[in-house]
TORRO-562962 format. One record per atom (N, C-alpha, C): atom name; x, y, z. Coordinates in steps of 0.1 Angstrom, whole numbers, always signed. Atoms other than C-alpha are relative to their C-alpha. Layout:
<'CA',<X,Y,Z>> ...
***
This chain:
<'N',<+1,+9,-12>> <'CA',<+605,-493,+863>> <'C',<+6,+7,+11>> <'N',<-8,-7,-11>> <'CA',<+631,-473,+883>> <'C',<-8,+12,+5>> <'N',<+8,-11,-4>> <'CA',<+608,-443,+883>> <'C',<-11,-4,+9>> <'N',<+11,+5,-8>> <'CA',<+579,-463,+898>> <'C',<+6,-3,+14>> <'N',<-6,+4,-13>> <'CA',<+602,-477,+926>> <'C',<+4,+13,+7>> <'N',<-4,-12,-6>> <'CA',<+617,-443,+932>> <'C',<-12,+9,+5>> <'N',<+12,-8,-4>> <'CA',<+582,-426,+934>> <'C',<-6,-6,+12>> <'N',<+6,+6,-11>> <'CA',<+569,-452,+958>> <'C',<+9,+2,+13>> <'N',<-9,-3,-11>> <'CA',<+600,-448,+980>> <'C',<-1,+14,+5>> <'N',<+1,-14,-4>> <'CA',<+596,-410,+980>> <'C',<-14,+2,+7>> <'N',<+13,-2,-7>> <'CA',<+559,-413,+989>> <'C',<+0,-6,+14>> <'N',<-1,+6,-14>> <'CA',<+567,-436,+1019>> <'C',<+8,+9,+9>> <'N',<-8,-9,-8>> <'CA',<+594,-412,+1030>> <'C',<-8,+12,+4>> <'N',<+9,-11,-3>> <'CA',<+569,-383,+1029>> <'C',<-10,-3,+11>> <'N',<+10,+5,-10>> <'CA',<+543,-403,+1049>> <'C',<+7,-2,+13>> <'N',<-8,+2,-13>> <'CA',<+570,-412,+1075>> <'C',<+3,+13,+6>> <'N',<-3,-13,-6>> <'CA',<+581,-376,+1079>> <'C',<-12,+6,+6>> <'N',<+13,-6,-5>> <'CA',<+545,-365,+1083>> <'C',<-4,-6,+14>> <'N',<+3,+6,-13>> <'CA',<+540,-391,+1111>> <'C',<+9,+5,+11>> <'N',<-9,-5,-11>> <'CA',<+571,-380,+1130>> <'C',<-3,+14,+3>> <'N',<+3,-14,-3>> <'CA',<+561,-344,+1127>> <'C',<-13,+1,+9>> <'N',<+12,+0,-8>> <'CA',<+526,-351,+1141>> <'C',<+3,-5,+14>> <'N',<-3,+5,-13>> <'CA',<+540,-371,+1170>> <'C',<+8,+11,+8>> <'N',<-8,-10,-7>> <'CA',<+565,-343,+1178>> <'C',<-10,+12,+4>> <'N',<+9,-10,-4>> <'CA',<+536,-318,+1178>> <'C',<-9,-4,+12>> <'N',<+8,+5,-11>> <'CA',<+516,-340,+1201>> <'C',<+8,+1,+13>> <'N',<-8,+0,-12>> <'CA',<+545,-342,+1226>> <'C',<+2,+15,+5>> <'N',<-1,-14,-4>> <'CA',<+549,-304,+1226>> <'C',<-13,+5,+6>> <'N',<+13,-3,-6>> <'CA',<+511,-301,+1233>> <'C',<-1,-5,+14>> <'N',<+1,+7,-14>> <'CA',<+514,-325,+1263>> <'C',<+9,+8,+10>> <'N',<-9,-7,-9>> <'CA',<+543,-305,+1277>> <'C',<-3,+14,+2>> <'N',<+4,-14,-2>> <'CA',<+526,-271,+1275>> <'C',<-5,+2,+14>> <'N',<+5,-3,-14>> <'CA',<+519,-254,+1308>> <'C',<-15,+2,+0>> <'N',<+15,-2,-1>> <'CA',<+483,-253,+1320>> <'C',<-3,+15,-1>> <'N',<+5,-14,+1>> <'CA',<+463,-221,+1314>> <'C',<+0,+6,+14>> <'N',<+0,-8,-12>> <'CA',<+465,-194,+1340>> <'C',<-15,+2,+4>> <'N',<+14,-1,-5>> <'CA',<+432,-197,+1360>> <'C',<-3,+13,+6>> <'N',<+3,-12,-7>> <'CA',<+436,-164,+1377>> <'C',<-5,+11,-9>> <'N',<+5,-10,+9>> <'CA',<+429,-144,+1346>> <'C',<-14,-3,-6>> <'N',<+13,+4,+5>> <'CA',<+397,-163,+1338>> <'C',<-11,+5,+10>> <'N',<+11,-4,-9>> <'CA',<+364,-151,+1352>> <'C',<-6,-12,+7>> <'N',<+6,+11,-8>> <'CA',<+345,-171,+1377>> <'C',<-12,-6,-9>> <'N',<+11,+5,+8>> <'CA',<+321,-195,+1360>> <'C',<-13,+3,+7>> <'N',<+13,-3,-5>> <'CA',<+284,-188,+1364>> <'C',<-5,-11,+9>> <'N',<+5,+10,-9>> <'CA',<+267,-205,+1392>> <'C',<-11,-9,-6>> <'N',<+11,+7,+6>> <'CA',<+236,-214,+1372>> <'C',<+3,-2,-15>> <'N',<-3,+2,+14>> <'CA',<+244,-231,+1339>> <'C',<-11,+4,-10>> <'N',<+12,-4,+9>> <'CA',<+209,-222,+1325>> <'C',<-2,+15,+0>> <'N',<+2,-14,-1>> <'CA',<+213,-185,+1334>> <'C',<+5,+7,-13>> <'N',<-4,-7,+11>> <'CA',<+215,-161,+1305>> <'C',<+10,+11,+4>> <'N',<-9,-11,-4>> <'CA',<+244,-136,+1304>> <'C',<-7,+13,+0>> <'N',<+7,-14,-1>> <'CA',<+235,-100,+1313>> <'C',<+11,+10,-1>> <'N',<-9,-11,+2>> <'CA',<+252,-68,+1303>> <'C',<-8,+13,+2>> <'N',<+7,-13,-2>> <'CA',<+242,-33,+1314>> <'C',<+5,+9,-11>> <'N',<-3,-8,+12>> <'CA',<+241,-13,+1282>> <'C',<-7,+14,+1>> <'N',<+7,-12,-2>> <'CA',<+224,+18,+1297>> <'C',<+7,+12,-6>> <'N',<-7,-12,+5>> <'CA',<+252,+42,+1288>> <'C',<+6,-2,-14>> <'N',<-5,+3,+14>> <'CA',<+260,+26,+1254>> <'C',<-10,+3,-10>> <'N',<+9,-2,+11>> <'CA',<+246,+36,+1221>> <'C',<+7,-6,-12>> <'N',<-5,+7,+12>> <'CA',<+250,+17,+1189>> <'C',<-2,+9,-13>> <'N',<+2,-8,+12>> <'CA',<+251,+29,+1153>> <'C',<-14,+1,-4>> <'N',<+14,-2,+5>> <'CA',<+220,+43,+1137>> <'C',<-3,-10,-11>> <'N',<+3,+10,+11>> <'CA',<+202,+17,+1115>> <'C',<-1,+8,-13>> <'N',<+1,-6,+13>> <'CA',<+204,+24,+1078>> <'C',<-14,+3,-4>> <'N',<+14,-4,+4>> <'CA',<+174,+42,+1063>> <'C',<-3,-6,-13>> <'N',<+5,+5,+13>> <'CA',<+155,+25,+1036>> <'C',<-8,+11,-7>> <'N',<+7,-11,+8>> <'CA',<+145,+50,+1009>> <'C',<-9,-7,-10>> <'N',<+10,+5,+10>> <'CA',<+115,+44,+988>> <'C',<+4,+6,-14>> <'N',<-4,-5,+13>> <'CA',<+124,+46,+951>> <'C',<-12,+7,-7>> <'N',<+10,-7,+7>> <'CA',<+104,+70,+930>> <'C',<-3,-9,-13>> <'N',<+4,+7,+12>> <'CA',<+86,+58,+899>> <'C',<+10,+1,-11>> <'N',<-11,-2,+10>> <'CA',<+113,+73,+877>> <'C',<+12,-8,+3>> <'N',<-12,+8,-3>> <'CA',<+141,+56,+896>> <'C',<-2,-14,-3>> <'N',<+3,+14,+3>> <'CA',<+124,+22,+893>> <'C',<+1,-2,-15>> <'N',<-1,+1,+15>> <'CA',<+121,+28,+855>> <'C',<+14,+1,-4>> <'N',<-14,-1,+4>> <'CA',<+157,+38,+853>> <'C',<+7,-13,+3>> <'N',<-7,+12,-4>> <'CA',<+169,+7,+872>> <'C',<-5,-12,-8>> <'N',<+4,+12,+9>> <'CA',<+149,-16,+849>> <'C',<+10,-1,-12>> <'N',<-9,+0,+12>> <'CA',<+173,-5,+821>> <'C',<+15,-2,+5>> <'N',<-14,+0,-5>> <'CA',<+205,-1,+842>> <'C',<+3,-14,+7>> <'N',<-2,+14,-5>> <'CA',<+214,-38,+845>> <'C',<+12,-2,+9>> <'N',<-12,+2,-9>> <'CA',<+249,-35,+861>> <'C',<+0,+10,+11>> <'N',<+1,-10,-11>> <'CA',<+238,-7,+885>> <'C',<+12,+9,+1>> <'N',<-11,-10,+0>> <'CA',<+266,+17,+875>> <'C',<-6,+14,-1>> <'N',<+7,-12,+1>> <'CA',<+240,+45,+874>> <'C',<+2,+7,-14>> <'N',<+0,-4,+14>> <'CA',<+245,+48,+836>> <'C',<-6,-10,-9>> <'N',<+6,+9,+10>> <'CA',<+225,+33,+808>> <'C',<+7,+1,-13>> <'N',<-7,+1,+13>> <'CA',<+245,+21,+778>> <'C',<-11,-3,-10>> <'N',<+9,+3,+11>> <'CA',<+230,+16,+744>> <'C',<-4,-15,+1>> <'N',<+3,+14,-1>> <'CA',<+232,-22,+749>> <'C',<-10,-3,+11>> <'N',<+9,+2,-11>> <'CA',<+214,-20,+782>> <'C',<-14,+5,-4>> <'N',<+12,-6,+4>> <'CA',<+187,+2,+766>> <'C',<-7,-10,-10>> <'N',<+6,+9,+10>> <'CA',<+182,-22,+737>> <'C',<-2,-14,+4>> <'N',<+1,+14,-4>> <'CA',<+184,-54,+757>> <'C',<-14,-4,+3>> <'N',<+14,+4,-2>> <'CA',<+147,-52,+766>> <'C',<-7,-2,-12>> <'N',<+7,+2,+13>> <'CA',<+138,-53,+729>> <'C',<+5,-12,-7>> <'N',<-5,+11,+8>> <'CA',<+159,-82,+718>> <'C',<-9,-12,+0>> <'N',<+9,+11,+0>> <'CA',<+134,-109,+728>> <'C',<-11,+2,-10>> <'N',<+10,-3,+10>> <'CA',<+107,-92,+707>> <'C',<+6,-1,-14>> <'N',<-6,+0,+13>> <'CA',<+131,-88,+678>> <'C',<+3,-15,-4>> <'N',<-3,+14,+4>> <'CA',<+141,-125,+679>> <'C',<-12,-8,-3>> <'N',<+12,+6,+4>> <'CA',<+105,-135,+678>> <'C',<-4,+3,-14>> <'N',<+4,-4,+14>> <'CA',<+100,-115,+646>> <'C',<+10,-5,-10>> <'N',<-10,+4,+9>> <'CA',<+133,-126,+631>> <'C',<+0,-15,-2>> <'N',<+3,+14,+1>> <'CA',<+121,-160,+619>> <'C',<+12,-8,-5>> <'N',<-11,+7,+6>> <'CA',<+152,-170,+598>> <'C',<+13,+2,+8>> <'N',<-12,-2,-9>> <'CA',<+177,-158,+625>> <'C',<+12,+7,-6>> <'N',<-12,-6,+6>> <'CA',<+199,-137,+603>> <'C',<+2,+14,+5>> <'N',<-1,-14,-7>> <'CA',<+195,-105,+625>> <'C',<-4,+11,-10>> <'N',<+6,-10,+9>> <'CA',<+177,-87,+596>> <'C',<-14,-3,-2>> <'N',<+15,+2,+1>> <'CA',<+140,-81,+594>> <'C',<-4,+5,-14>> <'N',<+6,-5,+13>> <'CA',<+125,-80,+559>> <'C',<-15,+2,+3>> <'N',<+14,-4,-2>> <'CA',<+89,-69,+554>> <'C',<-9,-12,+4>> <'N',<+8,+12,-3>> <'CA',<+75,-105,+555>> <'C',<+1,-4,+15>> <'N',<-2,+4,-14>> <'CA',<+91,-112,+589>> <'C',<-7,+10,+9>> <'N',<+6,-10,-8>> <'CA',<+79,-79,+602>> <'C',<-15,-1,+0>> <'N',<+14,+1,+1>> <'CA',<+44,-84,+590>> <'C',<-6,-14,+3>> <'N',<+5,+14,-1>> <'CA',<+41,-121,+599>> <'C',<-11,+0,+10>> <'N',<+11,+1,-9>> <'CA',<+19,-114,+629>> <'C',<-13,+5,-6>> <'N',<+12,-5,+7>> <'CA',<-5,-93,+609>> <'C',<-5,-9,-11>> <'N',<+4,+9,+11>> <'CA',<-5,-117,+580>> <'C',<-7,-13,+6>> <'N',<+6,+12,-6>> <'CA',<-12,-147,+602>> <'C',<-13,+3,+7>> <'N',<+12,-4,-6>> <'CA',<-39,-128,+620>> <'C',<-11,+2,-10>> <'N',<+9,-2,+11>> <'CA',<-55,-119,+587>> <'C',<-5,-14,-5>> <'N',<+4,+14,+4>> <'CA',<-55,-156,+577>> <'C',<-9,-6,+9>> <'N',<+10,+6,-10>> <'CA',<-72,-166,+609>> <'C',<-14,+6,-1>> <'N',<+13,-6,+1>> <'CA',<-99,-140,+604>> <'C',<-8,-3,-13>> <'N',<+6,+3,+13>> <'CA',<-105,-149,+568>> <'C',<-5,-14,+0>> <'N',<+6,+14,-2>> <'CA',<-129,-178,+574>> <'C',<-2,-7,-13>> <'N',<+3,+7,+12>> <'CA',<-138,-185,+538>> <'C',<+13,-1,-9>> <'N',<-13,+1,+8>> <'CA',<-102,-180,+524>> <'C',<+0,+8,-13>> <'N',<+1,-7,+13>> <'CA',<-112,-155,+497>> <'C',<+9,+12,+0>> <'N',<-10,-11,-1>> <'CA',<-84,-130,+508>> <'C',<-7,+13,+2>> <'N',<+8,-13,-4>> <'CA',<-111,-104,+518>> <'C',<-7,-3,+13>> <'N',<+8,+1,-13>> <'CA',<-127,-97,+551>> <'C',<-13,+7,-1>> <'N',<+14,-6,-1>> <'CA',<-164,-91,+555>> <'C',<-1,+6,+14>> <'N',<+1,-6,-13>> <'CA',<-177,-71,+584>> <'C',<-2,-11,+11>> <'N',<+2,+10,-10>> <'CA',<-187,-103,+602>> <'C',<+14,-7,+3>> <'N',<-13,+6,-2>> <'CA',<-152,-118,+597>> <'C',<+9,+10,+8>> <'N',<-8,-10,-7>> <'CA',<-135,-85,+609>> <'C',<-4,+1,+14>> <'N',<+5,-1,-14>> <'CA',<-157,-85,+640>> <'C',<+6,-11,+9>> <'N',<-7,+10,-8>> <'CA',<-140,-117,+651>> <'C',<+13,+4,+6>> <'N',<-13,-4,-5>> <'CA',<-108,-98,+656>> <'C',<-1,+10,+12>> <'N',<+2,-10,-10>> <'CA',<-123,-74,+682>> <'C',<+6,-6,+13>> <'N',<-6,+5,-12>> <'CA',<-104,-76,+715>> <'C',<-11,-4,+10>> <'N',<+9,+5,-10>> <'CA',<-121,-95,+742>> <'C',<+0,+10,+12>> <'N',<+0,-9,-12>> <'CA',<-133,-74,+772>> <'C',<+7,-7,+12>> <'N',<-8,+5,-12>> <'CA',<-111,-78,+803>> <'C',<-10,-4,+11>> <'N',<+8,+5,-11>> <'CA',<-126,-99,+830>> <'C',<+5,+6,+13>> <'N',<-4,-6,-13>> <'CA',<-125,-79,+862>> <'C',<-6,-7,+11>> <'N',<+5,+7,-12>> <'CA',<-127,-98,+894>> <'C',<-6,+9,+11>> <'N',<+5,-10,-10>> <'CA',<-133,-67,+915>> <'C',<-2,+13,-7>> <'N',<+2,-13,+6>> <'CA',<-147,-33,+906>> <'C',<+11,+9,+4>> <'N',<-11,-10,-3>> <'CA',<-123,-5,+903>> <'C',<-5,+10,+10>> <'N',<+3,-9,-11>> <'CA',<-122,+18,+932>> <'C',<+4,+14,-4>> <'N',<-3,-14,+3>> <'CA',<-123,+56,+926>> <'C',<+2,+7,+13>> <'N',<-2,-6,-13>> <'CA',<-110,+65,+960>> <'C',<+8,+12,-1>> 
***
């Protein structure tokens, strides 16, 4: 109980000191001398006029040049994730982890033959229409890649 009373008394004391300090600062500000008007420039006659400076003899720094990256530099920076101009083994393999995780069905970071062949096995099952574990020529023809739909003809310029 004594701690609560002592804490409340301390808080009131700090608030009171803060108020006295702020009032003292306000009195110092009121007693400050006015600014020296002789050092200030004359105000512009037209408040809507834009400021003007003659920069004929001034030159600024040259703008930075944007360099076009070569095809090899773009390929390098796809792997260099932290831009330290070095490709570590982890940076190189990071592009392959998503494909690996899709194949690693049980999530143990090991690929056995079944996990590796799951795409081929499931594709075979889709093509085998009658389920006899053999593909006829007609069933195999269903796996042919579809021709790409081109919206515009290729230009041989």
